C-alpha positions as CSV (number, residue, x, y, z in Angstrom):
1,X,81.4,-4.9,-65.7
2,X,77.7,-5.0,-65.3
3,X,75.6,-7.9,-66.5
4,X,72.5,-7.6,-69.0
5,X,70.0,-10.3,-67.8
6,X,68.5,-12.1,-70.6
7,X,64.7,-11.6,-72.1
8,X,64.7,-15.8,-70.2
9,X,66.2,-15.0,-67.2
10,X,63.5,-11.7,-66.7
11,X,60.5,-13.9,-67.1
12,X,61.8,-16.6,-64.7
13,X,62.5,-13.8,-62.2
14,X,58.9,-13.0,-62.7
15,X,57.6,-15.9,-63.3
16,X,59.6,-16.3,-59.3
17,X,57.6,-14.0,-57.7
18,X,54.5,-14.6,-58.8
19,X,55.2,-18.5,-57.3
20,X,56.0,-16.2,-53.9
21,X,53.0,-14.0,-54.2
22,X,50.7,-17.0,-55.2
23,X,52.0,-19.4,-52.5
24,X,51.2,-16.4,-49.3
25,X,47.8,-15.4,-50.6
26,X,47.2,-19.1,-50.7
27,X,48.5,-18.8,-47.2
28,X,46.8,-16.3,-46.1
29,X,43.5,-17.5,-47.3
30,X,44.0,-20.5,-45.6
31,X,44.8,-18.4,-42.3
32,X,41.9,-16.1,-43.0
33,X,39.5,-19.8,-43.4
34,X,40.9,-21.4,-40.6
35,X,40.3,-18.2,-38.0
36,X,36.7,-17.8,-39.2
37,X,36.2,-21.7,-38.9
38,X,37.4,-21.5,-35.3
39,X,35.0,-18.9,-34.5
40,X,31.9,-20.5,-36.2
41,X,30.3,-23.2,-34.4
42,X,26.3,-24.6,-35.4
43,X,24.4,-25.8,-33.3
44,X,20.4,-27.6,-33.5
45,X,18.5,-24.5,-33.2
46,X,15.9,-25.6,-30.5
47,X,13.2,-23.3,-29.4
48,X,12.4,-23.2,-25.6
49,X,9.9,-21.0,-23.5
50,X,10.5,-18.4,-21.0
51,X,8.2,-19.0,-19.3
52,X,8.2,-21.1,-16.3
53,X,3.7,-22.0,-17.3
54,X,4.8,-22.7,-20.1
55,X,8.2,-24.8,-19.7
56,X,7.5,-26.0,-16.3
57,X,10.8,-25.3,-14.6
58,X,10.5,-23.3,-11.6
59,X,5.9,-23.4,-11.9
60,X,5.4,-23.3,-8.8
61,X,7.7,-20.6,-7.4
62,X,5.9,-18.5,-10.8
63,X,2.7,-19.2,-9.2
64,X,3.6,-17.7,-5.9
65,X,5.1,-15.1,-7.1
66,X,2.4,-14.8,-9.2
67,X,-0.6,-14.7,-6.4
68,X,1.6,-12.4,-3.7
69,X,1.9,-10.1,-6.5
70,X,-1.8,-9.9,-6.7
71,X,-3.2,-10.8,-3.5
72,X,-0.4,-7.1,-2.8
73,X,-2.7,-5.9,-5.6
74,X,-5.4,-6.3,-4.4
75,X,-4.8,-5.3,-0.3
76,X,-3.4,-1.3,-1.2
77,X,-6.5,-0.9,-3.5
78,X,-8.8,-2.0,-0.7
79,X,-6.5,0.3,1.8
80,X,-6.4,3.1,-1.2
81,X,-10.1,2.9,-0.4
82,X,-10.3,3.4,3.1
83,X,-7.9,6.0,2.9
84,X,-9.8,7.4,1.3
85,X,-13.8,7.3,2.8
86,X,-11.9,8.2,6.3
87,X,-10.7,10.9,4.3
88,X,-14.3,11.8,3.2
89,X,-15.5,11.1,6.8
90,X,-13.1,13.3,9.1
91,X,-14.1,16.6,5.8
92,X,-17.4,16.1,6.7
93,X,-16.6,16.4,10.5
94,X,-14.3,19.2,10.4
95,X,-16.7,21.3,8.2
96,X,-18.3,24.6,9.3
97,X,-21.8,23.3,10.0
98,X,-20.6,19.9,11.9
99,X,-18.2,22.3,14.5
100,X,-21.4,24.1,14.9
101,X,-23.5,21.3,15.2
102,X,-21.5,19.5,18.1
103,X,-20.6,23.6,19.5
104,X,-24.1,24.1,20.0
105,X,-24.9,20.2,21.2
106,X,-21.9,20.3,23.9
107,X,-23.7,23.6,25.2
108,X,-27.7,22.5,24.8
109,X,-26.1,19.2,27.4
110,X,-24.3,21.7,29.5
111,X,-27.3,23.9,30.2
112,X,-29.8,21.0,30.9
113,X,-26.7,19.7,33.0
114,X,-26.4,23.1,34.9
115,X,-30.6,23.0,35.5
116,X,-30.5,19.7,36.9
117,X,-28.2,20.4,39.1
118,X,-29.5,23.6,40.7
119,X,-33.6,21.2,40.5
120,X,-31.0,18.6,43.2
121,X,-29.0,21.4,45.1
122,X,-29.6,24.9,43.9
123,X,-31.5,27.5,46.7
124,X,-35.2,25.8,45.9
125,X,-33.8,21.9,45.8
126,X,-36.5,19.5,44.6
127,X,-37.1,16.2,46.1
128,X,-38.0,14.7,42.7
129,X,-37.9,14.9,39.2
130,X,-38.4,13.5,35.5
131,X,-36.7,14.1,32.3
132,X,-36.6,12.0,29.3
133,X,-33.1,13.3,27.1
134,X,-33.7,11.1,23.0
135,X,-35.6,8.5,24.0
136,X,-34.2,8.3,27.1
137,X,-36.0,8.4,31.2
138,X,-33.8,10.5,33.9
139,X,-35.5,10.1,36.9
140,X,-33.9,11.4,40.4
141,X,-35.6,11.0,43.7
142,X,-33.5,12.7,47.2
143,X,-34.0,12.2,50.9
144,X,-31.9,14.3,52.0
145,X,-29.1,12.0,52.3
146,X,-29.0,10.5,49.1
147,X,-29.8,10.9,45.4
148,X,-30.6,7.9,43.5
149,X,-30.4,8.7,40.2
150,X,-32.4,5.7,37.9
151,X,-31.5,6.1,34.2
152,X,-33.8,4.0,31.7
153,X,-32.4,3.9,27.7
154,X,-34.3,3.4,24.9
155,X,-33.8,-0.4,24.7
156,X,-35.4,-0.7,28.6
157,X,-31.7,-0.8,30.0
158,X,-32.3,0.3,33.9
159,X,-29.1,1.8,35.7
160,X,-29.1,2.6,39.0
161,X,-26.7,5.6,40.7
162,X,-27.3,5.9,44.1
163,X,-25.5,9.3,45.7
164,X,-24.8,9.7,49.1
165,X,-25.3,13.7,49.8
166,X,-24.4,14.6,53.0
167,X,-20.3,13.6,52.0
168,X,-20.2,16.4,49.8
169,X,-18.0,19.7,50.4
170,X,-16.9,22.2,48.5
């Protein structure tokens, strides 16, 4: 037959269960506190500057880096300005008016050169003459054997060219 438990035995079992529950909770609490205590490490709060300008560590290389950046930036700006100036100059030189003027100037010089050659070697050659062109004076004389060109520039510099005529054959 099943023994019936008395009220005192039931109370004793209940008290034993509560003690075990308290013991397990206490041990769990201690484990939790110990885990938290291991992870918490206190240290002094110390302010340190990160910039080498303030803390002094690696200051020279920091200043050198700043100087190199400034130099590179200035050099880049100068190169950009020069490139823009060159582009403006090219645009001016390649305009329709500039090309027309170069072409006209070339044709005028070609015509002057042709006239000079005709005066020297044409059907009625002249033995001497003077041409003034943009402040420069070109004097030519021929004795039938040689042709002498005397070029006097605007600043007074004189260049003399002697060409033997008899050795030219076409």
